[in-house]
C-alpha positions in Angstrom: 0.0 0.0 0.0 1.0 3.6 -0.4 2.1 4.2 3.1 2.2 2.8 6.7 -0.5 2.8 9.2 0.4 4.8 12.4 -2.1 4.1 15.3 -0.9 7.2 17.1 -2.7 9.2 14.5 -6.0 7.4 14.8 -7.2 9.8 17.5 -8.9 12.7 15.7 -7.2 15.6 17.8 -3.8 14.0 17.3 -4.3 13.9 13.5 -5.7 17.5 13.5 -2.8 18.7 15.6 -0.2 17.1 13.3 -2.0 18.3 10.1 -1.9 21.8 11.5 1.7 21.6 12.4 2.9 20.0 9.2 3.4 23.0 7.2 4.5 25.3 10.2 7.5 25.9 12.1 6.7 26.6 15.8 3.0 27.2 16.7 1.9 28.7 19.9 -0.2 26.3 22.2 -3.2 28.7 22.4 -3.4 28.9 18.5 -3.2 25.0 18.3 -5.9 24.8 20.7 -8.2 27.4 19.0 -7.6 26.0 15.4 -8.3 22.3 16.4 -11.2 23.3 18.7 -10.4 21.3 21.8 -9.7 22.1 25.5 -6.1 23.0 26.9 -6.1 19.6 28.7 -6.8 17.8 25.5 -4.0 19.7 23.6 -1.7 18.8 26.5 -2.7 15.2 26.6 -2.3 14.7 22.8 0.9 16.6 22.5 2.5 14.7 25.4 1.7 11.4 23.6 3.2 12.8 20.5 6.1 14.1 22.1 6.9 10.8 23.9 6.7 9.0 20.5 9.3 11.5 19.1 6.8 13.1 16.7 6.5 16.5 18.4 8.9 19.0 20.0 7.8 21.3 22.7 9.5 24.6 23.7 8.6 26.6 26.8 9.4 30.2 27.2 7.6 33.6 27.9 6.4 36.6 26.2 6.7 39.5 28.5 5.6 38.0 31.9 3.4 35.4 30.4 4.4 31.8 30.0 4.0 30.3 26.6 4.5 27.0 25.1 5.2 26.2 21.4 4.9 23.1 19.4 6.3 21.7 16.1 6.5 18.4 14.5 9.9 16.7 14.3 11.4 15.5 11.1 10.4 11.8 12.1 7.0 13.1 13.0 6.5 14.6 9.6 7.7 11.4 7.9 5.2 9.3 10.0 2.4 11.7 9.4 3.1 11.5 5.5 3.3 7.7 5.8 -0.1 7.5 7.7 -1.7 9.9 5.1 -0.3 7.6 2.3 -1.9 4.6 4.1 -5.2 6.4 4.3 -5.1 7.4 0.6 -4.5 3.7 -0.3 -7.3 2.6 2.0 -9.6 5.1 0.1 -8.4 3.9 -3.2 -9.2 0.3 -2.2 -12.7 1.3 -1.0 -13.4 3.2 -4.4 -12.2 0.1 -6.2 -14.4 -2.2 -4.4 -17.5 -3.6 -6.3 -20.8 -2.0 -5.2 -22.8 -4.0 -2.6 -25.7 -6.1 -4.2 -29.1 -4.5 -4.0 -31.5 -5.8 -1.4 -31.4 -9.0 0.5 
């Protein structure tokens, strides 16, 4: 098939987070939260899982006196996302090529 299935991306928010980050450098935590439409705790949970898998890098700092967190995909994370999207594309192609189900019982 055209890619490789990566179970880590099968949770919608993780796939959305990686899709958002795939064409960006560093993205601020609040921007990620707002754009994928999940809570702070969900972003934290999913980003931690991706970080532990080596797919995501996290940088902490501050802007003025306010603490900030930025996220970005690592090169292996980008490769794994591309492979997973290739797998999904192959799956879609297989479904499209399948014969239609017979009519009625």
